[in-house]
N, C-alpha and C positions, 0 to 999 in steps of 0.2 A: 582857341588862343585869343580871339577878340574879347571874349568875356573876361579872360584873365587880365588883359590890358586895362579894361574898364574897371575891374575890381581893384586893380593895383592903383590906378589913377585916383579913384575915389578915396582909397585908404591913404594915399600919399598926401592928397589935398587936405583931408581931415586932419592928419597928423602935423602938417606944416602950416595950415591956414593959407596955402597958396591957391590962387584962383586956377581953375582948370585951363583957362586960356594961357596963362603964364606957364604952367606946366607943359602944355601942349607946344608952346613956342621953344621951351627948353629942350624937349625931347625931339620934335619933328621939325623945328624952325618954321612952324606954321601954327598960329594961335588958334585955328579953327579946326585942326585935324581930329583931336579927340572928340569934339562935339559932332563932327561929321560922321566918324566911326560910330558913335553912340546912336546917331539917327539912321544908320544902315549903310552909309557909304563904305566902300571897300578900302582896304589898305594892303599893300604888298606884304608878303610874308617876311621878306628881309627887313623891311622897315618895322614891321610889328616886332620881330625878334629883337632888333636893335633897340626898340623902344622899352621892351621888357628888361633887356640887359641894362639899359641906362637906369631904369627905376631901381634894379637890384644894386648897382654900383653907387647910387646916390640915395639909397634908402635912409630915412631919417633915424638917427641913433635913438634907441629906446622905443621905436614904433614896431609893432609886431607885424611880420610879413604874413599875409593871409595864408592860412594852412591849406586852402583849397588849391592854391597855385604853387606849382613846383618852382623853386627859386633856381635860376640859371647859375652856371658856373661864372664866377666873376672874371672877366677878361676885359682887356682894353682893345677895342676894335677900330681899325682904320677903315676909311671909306672903301678900300680895295681889297679888304679881308674876306672875300667870298668863301674861301675854303673854311676859314674859322667859323663863319656863320653856319655853314653846313654842318660842321661838327657839333656846334652848340645845339642845333636843331635836332640832330640825331640823339644827343644825350638827353635832351628834354623829352623826346618821343619815347625813348627807352624807359625813362623814369615814370611815365604815365602808365 
């Protein structure tokens, strides 16, 4: 799933011209998080899932979603929506 996040980040930045640090700030409220993950630092599963969902919900019009990555169901998640995150994870795992 970390590889999926990095592939999506690369594709998003390429399609939009956005700097990775700016995208990281938008997704994680931390401009260094994607770079840290890229260098081997860990990220929690819920944060990772929410990041991929953010990318899906904000994917640039006309840009192709990478075929190697299962696109999550589009949902609006609140900070305390843990059950919804679990369901999204189950659906993603089942699709793999």
